[in-house]
FIPATI-509923 format. One line per 4 residues: for each residue x, y, z of N, C-alpha, C. Coordinates in nm, 2 decimals, padded with zeros to 4 digits. Example, Ala and Ser with C-alpha at 12.3 -4.5 7.8 and 13.67 -1.06 7.14 Angstrom:
2
01.32:-00.57:00.78:01.23:-00.45:00.78:01.32:-00.33:00.78 ~ 01.28:-00.22:00.71:01.37:-00.11:00.71:01.29:00.00:00.79 $
***
This chain:
208
10.28:07.93:08.67:10.41:07.98:08.72:10.52:07.89:08.66 ~ 10.61:07.95:08.59:10.73:07.87:08.54:10.81:07.83:08.66 ~ 10.85:07.71:08.66:10.95:07.66:08.76:11.05:07.57:08.69 ~ 11.18:07.60:08.73:11.28:07.51:08.68:11.37:07.46:08.80 $
11.41:07.34:08.79:11.50:07.29:08.89:11.64:07.28:08.84 ~ 11.74:07.32:08.92:11.88:07.32:08.87:11.97:07.26:08.98 ~ 12.08:07.22:08.94:12.18:07.17:09.03:12.26:07.28:09.08 ~ 12.26:07.31:09.21:12.32:07.43:09.27:12.47:07.42:09.25 $
12.53:07.30:09.24:12.67:07.29:09.23:12.73:07.30:09.09 ~ 12.64:07.29:08.99:12.69:07.29:08.85:12.62:07.39:08.76 ~ 12.53:07.47:08.82:12.45:07.56:08.74:12.53:07.66:08.66 ~ 12.50:07.68:08.53:12.57:07.78:08.45:12.47:07.88:08.40 $
12.52:08.00:08.35:12.42:08.10:08.29:12.33:08.04:08.18 ~ 12.39:07.95:08.10:12.30:07.89:08.00:12.18:07.82:08.05 ~ 12.20:07.76:08.17:12.08:07.69:08.23:11.97:07.78:08.27 ~ 12.00:07.91:08.28:11.90:08.01:08.33:11.86:08.11:08.22 $
11.87:08.07:08.09:11.84:08.16:07.98:11.69:08.20:07.99 ~ 11.60:08.10:08.02:11.46:08.13:08.03:11.43:08.23:08.14 ~ 11.49:08.21:08.26:11.47:08.31:08.37:11.53:08.45:08.34 ~ 11.64:08.45:08.27:11.69:08.58:08.23:11.60:08.65:08.13 $
11.54:08.58:08.04:11.44:08.64:07.95:11.32:08.69:08.02 ~ 11.28:08.61:08.12:11.16:08.66:08.21:11.20:08.79:08.27 ~ 11.32:08.81:08.32:11.36:08.94:08.37:11.36:09.05:08.27 ~ 11.40:09.02:08.15:11.40:09.12:08.04:11.26:09.16:08.00 $
11.17:09.08:08.03:11.03:09.11:08.00:10.96:09.18:08.11 ~ 11.03:09.21:08.22:10.98:09.29:08.33:10.93:09.20:08.44 ~ 10.96:09.07:08.44:10.91:08.98:08.54:10.99:08.97:08.66 ~ 10.94:08.89:08.76:11.00:08.87:08.89:11.05:08.72:08.90 $
11.18:08.70:08.94:11.23:08.57:08.95:11.27:08.54:09.09 ~ 11.23:08.43:09.14:11.27:08.38:09.28:11.39:08.29:09.26 ~ 11.50:08.30:09.34:11.62:08.22:09.32:11.69:08.21:09.45 ~ 11.77:08.10:09.46:11.84:08.07:09.59:11.97:08.16:09.60 $
12.01:08.20:09.72:12.13:08.27:09.74:12.20:08.19:09.85 ~ 12.32:08.25:09.90:12.39:08.19:10.00:12.33:08.21:10.14 ~ 12.22:08.28:10.15:12.15:08.29:10.28:12.01:08.24:10.26 ~ 11.92:08.30:10.19:11.78:08.26:10.17:11.75:08.28:10.02 $
11.62:08.25:09.99:11.57:08.27:09.85:11.55:08.42:09.84 ~ 11.58:08.47:09.72:11.57:08.62:09.69:11.48:08.64:09.57 ~ 11.44:08.76:09.55:11.36:08.80:09.43:11.44:08.90:09.34 ~ 11.45:08.86:09.22:11.52:08.94:09.12:11.42:09.01:09.03 $
11.45:09.14:09.00:11.40:09.21:08.88:11.51:09.29:08.82 ~ 11.48:09.34:08.70:11.57:09.43:08.63:11.57:09.57:08.71 ~ 11.68:09.61:08.77:11.68:09.73:08.84:11.67:09.86:08.76 ~ 11.68:09.84:08.63:11.67:09.96:08.54:11.52:09.98:08.49 $
11.43:09.88:08.53:11.29:09.89:08.48:11.20:09.94:08.60 ~ 11.15:10.06:08.58:11.06:10.12:08.68:10.94:10.03:08.70 ~ 10.89:09.98:08.59:10.77:09.89:08.60:10.80:09.77:08.68 ~ 10.91:09.70:08.65:10.94:09.58:08.72:10.97:09.61:08.87 $
11.04:09.71:08.90:11.07:09.75:09.04:10.94:09.78:09.11 ~ 10.85:09.85:09.05:10.72:09.88:09.11:10.64:09.75:09.14 ~ 10.64:09.66:09.04:10.57:09.53:09.06:10.63:09.45:09.18 ~ 10.76:09.46:09.20:10.83:09.39:09.31:10.78:09.45:09.44 $
10.78:09.58:09.45:10.74:09.65:09.58:10.59:09.61:09.61 ~ 10.51:09.61:09.50:10.37:09.57:09.53:10.35:09.43:09.57 ~ 10.43:09.34:09.50:10.42:09.19:09.53:10.46:09.17:09.68 ~ 10.56:09.23:09.73:10.61:09.21:09.86:10.54:09.29:09.97 $
10.46:09.40:09.92:10.41:09.49:10.02:10.52:09.57:10.09 ~ 10.62:09.60:10.02:10.74:09.66:10.08:10.73:09.81:10.08 ~ 10.77:09.87:10.18:10.78:10.02:10.20:10.86:10.08:10.09 ~ 10.81:10.17:10.01:10.88:10.23:09.90:11.00:10.31:09.94 $
11.01:10.34:10.07:11.12:10.42:10.12:11.24:10.32:10.15 ~ 11.22:10.19:10.14:11.32:10.09:10.16:11.40:10.06:10.04 ~ 11.53:10.08:10.04:11.61:10.05:09.92:11.62:09.90:09.90 ~ 11.65:09.86:09.77:11.66:09.72:09.74:11.81:09.68:09.72 $
11.86:09.58:09.79:12.00:09.54:09.77:12.01:09.47:09.63 ~ 12.13:09.46:09.58:12.16:09.40:09.45:12.27:09.29:09.47 ~ 12.27:09.20:09.38:12.38:09.10:09.37:12.43:09.10:09.22 ~ 12.56:09.06:09.21:12.62:09.05:09.08:12.69:08.92:09.06 $
12.72:08.89:08.94:12.79:08.76:08.91:12.93:08.76:08.93 ~ 13.00:08.88:08.94:13.14:08.88:08.95:13.18:09.02:08.99 ~ 13.31:09.04:09.04:13.36:09.17:09.07:13.37:09.25:08.94 ~ 13.40:09.19:08.83:13.40:09.27:08.70:13.27:09.33:08.67 $
13.16:09.25:08.70:13.03:09.30:08.67:12.99:09.42:08.76 ~ 13.03:09.41:08.89:13.01:09.52:08.98:13.08:09.65:08.93 ~ 13.20:09.64:08.89:13.28:09.76:08.85:13.23:09.81:08.72 ~ 13.18:09.72:08.63:13.12:09.77:08.50:12.99:09.85:08.53 $
12.92:09.81:08.63:12.79:09.87:08.67:12.81:10.00:08.75 ~ 12.90:09.99:08.85:12.91:10.10:08.95:13.03:10.18:08.94 ~ 13.13:10.14:08.86:13.26:10.21:08.85:13.37:10.15:08.94 ~ 13.49:10.20:08.93:13.60:10.15:09.01:13.58:10.16:09.16 $
13.64:10.06:09.23:13.63:10.06:09.38:13.75:10.13:09.44 ~ 13.73:10.17:09.56:13.85:10.22:09.64:13.94:10.11:09.68 ~ 14.06:10.14:09.73:14.15:10.04:09.78:14.09:09.96:09.90 ~ 14.02:10.04:09.99:13.96:09.97:10.10:13.86:09.87:10.06 $
13.78:09.91:09.96:13.67:09.82:09.91:13.74:09.70:09.84 ~ 13.85:09.72:09.78:13.92:09.60:09.71:13.97:09.50:09.82 ~ 14.01:09.55:09.93:14.06:09.46:10.03:13.94:09.38:10.09 ~ 13.82:09.45:10.10:13.71:09.38:10.15:13.66:09.27:10.05 $
13.67:09.30:09.92:13.64:09.21:09.81:13.73:09.09:09.82 ~ 13.86:09.11:09.84:13.95:09.00:09.84:13.93:08.91:09.96 ~ 13.88:08.97:10.07:13.86:08.89:10.20:13.73:08.82:10.20 ~ 13.62:08.88:10.14:13.49:08.83:10.17:13.40:08.79:10.05 $
13.45:08.82:09.93:13.36:08.78:09.81:13.42:08.66:09.75 ~ 13.34:08.57:09.70:13.19:08.57:09.71:13.15:08.55:09.86 ~ 13.05:08.62:09.90:13.00:08.60:10.04:12.90:08.71:10.08 ~ 12.86:08.70:10.21:12.75:08.79:10.26:12.80:08.92:10.31 $
12.88:08.99:10.23:12.91:09.13:10.26:12.88:09.22:10.14 ~ 12.80:09.32:10.16:12.76:09.41:10.05:12.83:09.54:10.07 ~ 12.87:09.60:09.96:12.94:09.73:09.96:12.85:09.84:09.90 ~ 12.86:09.95:09.97:12.78:10.07:09.92:12.86:10.13:09.80 $
12.79:10.14:09.68:12.85:10.19:09.56:12.76:10.29:09.50 ~ 12.82:10.38:09.41:12.73:10.48:09.34:12.63:10.40:09.25 ~ 12.51:10.45:09.26:12.41:10.39:09.17:12.42:10.45:09.03 ~ 12.44:10.36:08.93:12.44:10.42:08.79:12.31:10.48:08.75 $
12.32:10.57:08.65:12.20:10.65:08.61:12.10:10.55:08.55 ~ 12.14:10.43:08.51:12.04:10.34:08.45:11.95:10.28:08.56 ~ 11.98:10.29:08.68:11.90:10.23:08.79:11.79:10.32:08.82 ~ 11.67:10.26:08.82:11.55:10.34:08.86:11.56:10.39:09.00 $
11.53:10.52:09.03:11.55:10.57:09.16:11.48:10.50:09.28 ~ 11.37:10.43:09.25:11.30:10.35:09.35:11.39:10.24:09.41 ~ 11.49:10.19:09.33:11.58:10.09:09.38:11.66:10.14:09.50 ~ 11.71:10.26:09.49:11.79:10.32:09.60:11.72:10.42:09.69 $
11.59:10.43:09.67:11.51:10.52:09.75:11.56:10.66:09.75 ~ 11.62:10.70:09.63:11.66:10.84:09.61:11.80:10.87:09.68 ~ 11.87:10.77:09.73:11.99:10.79:09.80:12.11:10.81:09.70 ~ 12.10:10.76:09.58:12.20:10.77:09.49:12.31:10.66:09.50 $
12.29:10.57:09.60:12.38:10.46:09.61:12.31:10.33:09.62 ~ 12.38:10.22:09.59:12.32:10.09:09.61:12.42:10.00:09.69 ~ 12.36:09.90:09.76:12.44:09.80:09.83:12.44:09.68:09.74 ~ 12.56:09.64:09.71:12.58:09.53:09.61:12.68:09.43:09.66 $
12.67:09.30:09.62:12.76:09.20:09.66:12.77:09.09:09.56 ~ 12.87:09.01:09.56:12.88:08.89:09.48:12.85:08.77:09.58 ~ 12.74:08.70:09.56:12.71:08.59:09.66:12.78:08.46:09.64 ~ 12.79:08.39:09.75:12.86:08.26:09.74:12.76:08.15:09.71 $
12.70:08.17:09.59:12.60:08.07:09.55:12.60:08.07:09.39 ~ 12.63:07.95:09.33:12.65:07.94:09.19:12.52:07.98:09.11 ~ 12.40:07.95:09.16:12.28:07.98:09.09:12.26:08.13:09.09 ~ 12.28:08.20:09.20:12.26:08.35:09.21:12.36:08.42:09.11 $
12.48:08.38:09.12:12.58:08.44:09.03:12.55:08.41:08.88 ~ 12.51:08.29:08.85:12.47:08.25:08.71:12.35:08.33:08.66 ~ 12.26:08.36:08.75:12.14:08.44:08.70:12.18:08.58:08.67 ~ 12.27:08.64:08.75:12.32:08.78:08.72:12.40:08.77:08.59 $
12.48:08.67:08.57:12.56:08.66:08.45:12.47:08.64:08.33 ~ 12.37:08.55:08.34:12.28:08.53:08.23:12.20:08.66:08.19 ~ 12.17:08.74:08.29:12.09:08.86:08.26:12.19:08.97:08.21 ~ 12.31:08.97:08.25:12.41:09.06:08.20:12.44:09.18:08.28 $
12.36:09.21:08.39:12.39:09.31:08.48:12.35:09.27:08.62 ~ 12.39:09.34:08.72:12.33:09.30:08.86:12.18:09.30:08.86 ~ 12.13:09.23:08.96:11.98:09.21:08.98:11.95:09.24:09.12 ~ 11.82:09.26:09.15:11.78:09.28:09.29:11.79:09.15:09.37 $
11.80:09.17:09.50:11.82:09.05:09.59:11.74:09.06:09.72 ~ 11.62:09.12:09.71:11.54:09.13:09.83:11.48:08.99:09.86 ~ 11.45:08.96:09.99:11.40:08.83:10.03:11.27:08.79:09.96 ~ 11.25:08.66:09.94:11.13:08.61:09.87:11.02:08.58:09.96 $
10.96:08.69:10.02:10.85:08.68:10.11:10.78:08.82:10.11 ~ 10.66:08.81:10.16:10.59:08.94:10.19:10.66:09.01:10.30 ~ 10.68:09.14:10.30:10.75:09.21:10.40:10.69:09.19:10.54 ~ 10.77:09.15:10.63:10.73:09.12:10.77:10.70:08.97:10.78 $
10.69:08.89:10.67:10.66:08.75:10.68:10.78:08.67:10.69 ~ 10.77:08.54:10.71:10.88:08.45:10.72:10.96:08.44:10.59 ~ 11.09:08.44:10.60:11.18:08.43:10.49:11.18:08.28:10.44 ~ 11.21:08.26:10.32:11.21:08.12:10.26:11.35:08.07:10.24 $
11.37:07.95:10.29:11.50:07.89:10.27:11.49:07.77:10.17 ~ 11.37:07.75:10.11:11.35:07.65:10.01:11.24:07.70:09.91 ~ 11.25:07.66:09.79:11.15:07.71:09.69:11.01:07.68:09.73 ~ 10.98:07.57:09.79:10.84:07.53:09.82:10.79:07.62:09.94 $
10.87:07.69:10.01:10.82:07.78:10.12:10.80:07.92:10.07 ~ 10.81:07.95:09.95:10.79:08.09:09.90:10.64:08.11:09.90 ~ 10.59:08.20:09.99:10.45:08.23:10.00:10.41:08.36:09.93 ~ 10.42:08.35:09.80:10.38:08.47:09.71:10.29:08.42:09.60 $
10.22:08.50:09.54:10.13:08.46:09.43:10.21:08.39:09.31 ~ 10.19:08.26:09.30:10.28:08.19:09.21:10.26:08.22:09.06 ~ 10.15:08.28:09.03:10.12:08.31:08.89:10.20:08.43:08.85 ~ 10.27:08.50:08.94:10.34:08.62:08.91:10.50:08.61:08.91 $
10.55:08.49:08.94:10.69:08.48:08.96:10.74:08.36:08.88 ~ 10.87:08.36:08.84:10.94:08.25:08.78:11.03:08.20:08.89 ~ 11.02:08.07:08.93:11.09:08.01:09.04:11.21:07.93:08.99 ~ 11.33:07.95:09.04:11.44:07.87:09.02:11.46:07.79:09.14 $
11.43:07.66:09.14:11.45:07.57:09.25:11.59:07.51:09.25 ~ 11.67:07.56:09.34:11.81:07.52:09.35:11.84:07.44:09.48 ~ 11.73:07.39:09.54:11.74:07.32:09.67:11.74:07.41:09.79 ~ 11.76:07.36:09.90:11.76:07.43:10.03:11.88:07.53:10.04 $
11.85:07.64:10.10:11.96:07.74:10.13:11.99:07.74:10.28 ~ 12.11:07.78:10.32:12.15:07.77:10.46:12.08:07.86:10.56 ~ 12.01:07.97:10.51:11.95:08.06:10.60:12.05:08.15:10.67 ~ 12.02:08.19:10.79:12.12:08.27:10.86:12.09:08.42:10.85 $
12.17:08.50:10.91:12.15:08.65:10.91:12.17:08.71:10.78 ~ 12.12:08.83:10.76:12.14:08.90:10.63:12.29:08.94:10.61 ~ 12.32:08.99:10.49:12.46:09.03:10.47:12.49:09.16:10.55 ~ 12.62:09.17:10.58:12.67:09.29:10.64:12.69:09.39:10.53 $
12.66:09.52:10.56:12.67:09.62:10.46:12.77:09.73:10.51 ~ 12.87:09.76:10.42:12.98:09.85:10.46:13.00:09.95:10.35 ~ 13.02:10.07:10.39:13.05:10.18:10.30:13.20:10.21:10.30 ~ 13.27:10.18:10.19:13.42:10.19:10.19:13.46:10.28:10.07 $
13.37:10.37:10.03:13.39:10.45:09.91:13.51:10.54:09.92 ~ 13.54:10.59:10.04:13.64:10.69:10.05:13.77:10.64:10.13 ~ 13.79:10.51:10.11:13.90:10.44:10.18:13.89:10.44:10.33 ~ 13.79:10.49:10.39:13.76:10.46:10.53:13.65:10.36:10.53 $
13.61:10.31:10.65:13.50:10.21:10.66:13.39:10.26:10.75 ~ 13.27:10.25:10.70:13.16:10.28:10.78:13.06:10.16:10.78 ~ 13.02:10.12:10.90:12.92:10.01:10.91:12.78:10.06:10.89 ~ 12.72:10.01:10.78:12.58:10.05:10.76:12.48:09.95:10.82 $
12.52:09.82:10.81:12.44:09.72:10.88:12.52:09.60:10.91 ~ 12.53:09.56:11.04:12.60:09.44:11.08:12.51:09.32:11.05 ~ 12.57:09.21:10.99:12.50:09.09:10.96:12.59:08.97:10.97 ~ 12.59:08.89:10.87:12.66:08.76:10.87:12.81:08.77:10.90 $
12.87:08.88:10.86:13.02:08.90:10.88:13.03:09.01:10.99 ~ 13.10:08.97:11.10:13.11:09.06:11.22:13.20:09.18:11.18 ~ 13.17:09.29:11.24:13.24:09.42:11.21:13.39:09.40:11.25 ~ 13.43:09.33:11.35:13.57:09.31:11.38:13.64:09.24:11.27 $
13.58:09.15:11.20:13.64:09.08:11.09:13.66:09.18:10.97 ~ 13.56:09.26:10.95:13.57:09.37:10.85:13.69:09.45:10.87 ~ 13.71:09.50:11.00:13.82:09.58:11.03:13.96:09.51:11.01 ~ 13.96:09.38:11.05:14.08:09.31:11.04:14.13:09.29:10.90 $
14.03:09.29:10.80:14.06:09.27:10.66:14.15:09.39:10.61 ~ 14.15:09.50:10.68:14.22:09.62:10.63:14.37:09.61:10.68 ~ 14.40:09.52:10.77:14.53:09.52:10.83:14.62:09.42:10.76 ~ 14.57:09.35:10.67:14.65:09.24:10.60:14.74:09.30:10.50 $
***
């Protein structure tokens, strides 16, 4: 199992070149986020996505969330955002709020479970953003555990077959609830999942 240790405060895309190459080869990478450790694969690779579902024992009807390195990377991937979505971005990115966006044709349908949309965010963690930047497009961000098992807040707690993943050890993560998911595609707001950011704060962001 390849393992690299990085400084979460100063990590750059160049520090993660080996992990990005692992992704390009269809591999799975475990990495820290602003909540817990996540698992990344190339969302355009049907083989890599299938391997991720098998590794986690995840229901194939469950869509996979994505993270990106920047707002620009999100829009290059999914297209322009609505004005309501831009206000959410200004208020909460980087952070634990995901936006529902159209899934590009390059994304394998298993990622979005046939819905045609993806939930994507820019996380408040330098290592997570650097990995997406090093790879060049958004990556998956499902939790680094078997489905139904305990989530991992540190690299040493990842209870998965270590011969199958590349681990980026960026130290402990803060844990906490999952990201809030909001659909703001039509300039209205619809709560898909309440999480780390309360719905009343989401609504207040539209009044500024």
